[in-house]
N, C-alpha and C positions, 0 to 999 in steps of 0.2 A: 422467558425474557426475552426483549428486543434486541436483537442483533444487528449488525448491520451488514447489506448485500454487496458493501464497495469496500472489503476488504482486500481484496484482490488487487486493490491502488497501494496500498503499502506493501505487500508482497512485491510491485512491478519495481519499485522504487529499492526494495530490499535484496532481490535476488540478482540485481543488475550491476549493483555497487561492486566494485575492487578496491585497491591499494592505496591508500594516501598516506599523508603523517600528519600528528598531531599538532595543532598550532598553540594558540595562548593558553598560557592555566587561568586567566582573569575570568572571572563567573559573575553569572548575573541570575537575580532572581525572575522565573518565568511562574505567573500566577494565572489560574485558567479561575476567572469567577462564577463560570456556568458549573463545571466542574467541582466546583469548593476545594480547591487544591492549588498547592503552589511547590515549587522544588527550585535549586541551584543546578546551573548547566554552565559552561561554559559557553564565552562570548561570542567566538567564532564558528560554534555550530551553528547549521542551516536549521530554519526550521519549517515546517510545511504539516498546515493545517488540511487533513485528507476529510473533511465534512464535509459530505457532499450529498444532495437530494435530502428529500423525505423522509429518508429512513431515520434521517436524524434531527431531534428536535432543539438541538441548541449548538452554535459554532464550539470547535474544540472539541468534541468528541472524539476526536481519533486525531491526533497528531505523531511527528515524526521530528526527530534532531538526526541531520546528519554531520559526520566530521568534516574536518575542513577535505574539499575536493581537490585531488592533486591536478597535474597540469591537462590528463586527459578528462575532467570534469566527473571523475568518478569518486566515489567514498571508501574508506575500508571499514565505517561501523554504522549505527545509527541503532538510535533509543527511542522505541512505541512506546505512549502512553493513550488507553482508551479507557471508558467509563462507559458502564449502559447499567438501565435501571433493571433494579429487582437482586435476588440473591441468586447468583451464579455458582454459585461453587462448585454441584456438584457437575454442572458444566464445566468449569473450570479442572476440575479434577480429572475429569475423562480427558483435557485439551492433555493433560499430565502424562498421564495413563497411554495415550497413544504416541509420546515423543521417542520414536525410535534410537535402540541403540541403548548402552550405558547412559544413566542418569544421575543424577544425585541430590535427592528430594529431602527440603529441609525446611522445617518450621522458623518462622523469621518475625519482625514487625514490617508495616510500613504507615509511617504518621502515627506511629503509637497504636495501631491496629494490631490482630492478630492476622498472620499471613503466610503464605507458603511459597517456598522457592524450588525451581529446579534449573538446574546449571548440568550444561551437555554438548557436546559435539552435536552439531549437522554436518552430516557428511554428504555432499551433491557430488554425483559421482567421484572424480578423483579430487575435488575443491572441498576442504573441511572450513567452518566456521564456528565458531565459539558462541555458544548463545546461553543466556538465564534467562527468564520467566519469573515474575511475581504477579501475586495477585492476591488482592485482598475484598470482603464485605463491610462494608459501612453505611450505616445512614440511608438502608436501602437501596445501595448501588454498588457495583460490582466494577472495582478499580484492576486494572492489570498493567507492568509494566515490564515492555522488553528488552533485551539488548542482544545485539550481532556484531561479530568483528570478522572480520578476514583472518585465515588464516596466518599465525605468526603475530599477529597485531593487538590479541590479546592485552598483552601484558601494559601497553598503551594506553585501550581504550577505559581497561575496565575501573579503572579510576574515577573516570568519569559517570557512568553505570552507578558505582558505590555513592558518588556524592549525593545523585541525585536521588539516589533511595536513602541515604542517610539524611538528608535535608527537605525531604517531604514532609507536608502537613498538612491536613484539613483547616480549613478555611471555612466561612461562612457562605451558602451557598445563593448565587443571585437569580431573584424570582424572575426577573426580566429573560426572558428569551424569545424576545422578537427580534426578525433579523428582517430584513429589504427583502420584499419578495423581486424575484428574477420576473424576465418581460418573459412569459410563454408563447407569444407569440410568432417562433422561429426566425430562423436571420442567417448572417452570415457572420462564423466568428473566425477569427483572425489571431495566431498565437502573440504571446505578450511580444517575444523576440522578432515577430512580423518573420518566421521563417515558413508556415504556411497559413493555409484557411481551410477552411470547407463549409458546409449547407448545412442547416440543421431543420429537420421541419417544424411548422406549427405546431403547439402544444409541450413544445421542449422548450429549455429555457439552461439560460450559461449558468450555472454554477458556482464555476470559481474559473479564473483564465491566466495565471502563473506561469509556474514552470510546469504543471500540468493542468491544461484546462480540460474541464468537463461539462458536460450538457447533460441533462436529464429531463425528462418529462413531469409534471406537474404530480404531487401524492401520489408517488408510482415508487418501488423498489428497483429501478433500472436507473441507468446510465452510459455515455458513451464518454472515456477518457480517453488523452493521447498522452502519450512519454516519448521523451525522445535523449536515449543515451549513447554516449561516445562507445567505441570499440576502443579495447585495450589493444596497445600496438601489437601482441601477438596474433589479434583476430583479424585482421585489417582486411586481411581476404578472404573472410568470411561472405559467406551470401545467407538470404534469408532463410533456406531451409537448415545449411549448418547452423544457425543461430538458434533457430527452434530444437533444433536433436542436443542441443546439451538444457535451453533453456526449459524444456518439458519434464526434463528430469530432474532440474530440481523444484518444478511446480508438483513433481510426483512425492518429493521428498518431506515437502511443507505441506501441502493440502490432504486432509483427509478425504478418501474414497475419490483421488482425481481419476477421472477417465474420460479418455478421447472419444469423442462422441461420435466425428464426424471428418473427413482427412479428405483433401480433394488432389484431386490429380494434378499436376503442374501446369498442364496446359490447359487447365480450368480454374486455374488460381487467378485471383482479382490482383490488378495493380494498384499499387496505392501514389497517385500523383504521379500516374506515367511510370513508377519504377516495380518493376517485378515481386509480387509479395508472397509471403506464405500465408494461408487463412488456416486455422484451426477452428474446431468447435469440444468443448469439453464441459464437466460438470464435475463436482466436489460439495462434500458435507461441511458446512460448517456451524457450528453447535446443534446438531441434530437436524439441521432444515439444509434442502438440497439448494444450490445453485448451479446457472448455466452461464456458460460465457463464450464469448466467440471471440476471436483475438486475431489481427492481420499484422504483419511484423514484415518489414521492408529494409535495407539497409542501401545508405544514401551518403557519400561524401563520408566516410567515416564513422554516421550514427547510426541509432537503433532507431527506428520509428513506429511506435504499437500502437495501433487503436483496438481496446479493447470494449466492447460492449459487456454487462454485468447485469444478472438481473437474478430474483428470486423464481423459481421453477415453476409458482403458477401464473405468474404477468411475461413470461418468457414469448409467445406465440402472439399476443399483444404487442409487443416493443421492439421484440427482434428487426422485424422490415423495416425499421427506422435507420438500421445501420447500413443496408443496400445505399441508398441517397446519400449519406452520409461520406461513405466512401469513395463513391462514383464522383463526388464534387470536391473529393480531396485534390488540394492544388499547392506545390513549392512553389514559394513565391524567388 
């Protein structure tokens, strides 16, 4: 079954989130014509389509809804939905089995089809998050719906997740999966808010440029994404290394086989837009396949900036050198 080399982008959104308060209870219907499903979701939850690069055959294969952000620009809860072609029941069960600590696994339904559900507590150092994971196999595809909420907020946000599940319906799948092709001639990408820019090489194109800009080479399982998140007030004194120490523990708790493969001495670390940065290289196993990552993190004006190179193991050596040019050209505006 084809899985996505870019799942780490979803983790970046989830692991860097913090507390906020629930908003309107008004709901709207989200419908995914390519995936052949729809469900109800609260109107004020933010939507992100994390579909990136050639690892995907259609838009909307990997989406996230986040609860309304607080005054620091962070969210307490997220609901992720993705689908892949093929019967992934054995792989998904392996994911269930790998969940650490106590968990409750039950048989359920999704869109009227047989499904399995796991409810558990995700412990990240001293931080705990409530989590639920539901998957089913239907009509030649595997669907999964996941929920994460910061400790103490589950009672607020779990009803939104339950609404997604109870309203989930399978619909007719659109046969039209054509999307406009990016320009792969290289160029300069400025973030949608004008905060920063960088140069990407020939053979790479802009896959998306909203809250998380992404560039990727044509027909390859690799990408470079940039995320920016505000620091909680209690962490405003953090430097890049302080942040990496906590973040790496979070990655270790949710990524199978997470292994740091290279750490740089501080004097050898790159700067990102002139700001001191931490650079780490690591690997992980997703659905039985090995993926490799290079992540560069800096903190500027109370925000964490992360430049992340993601690749399947086979194409890593081919595309990793492009990251150095992207990082050296990175500029804050």
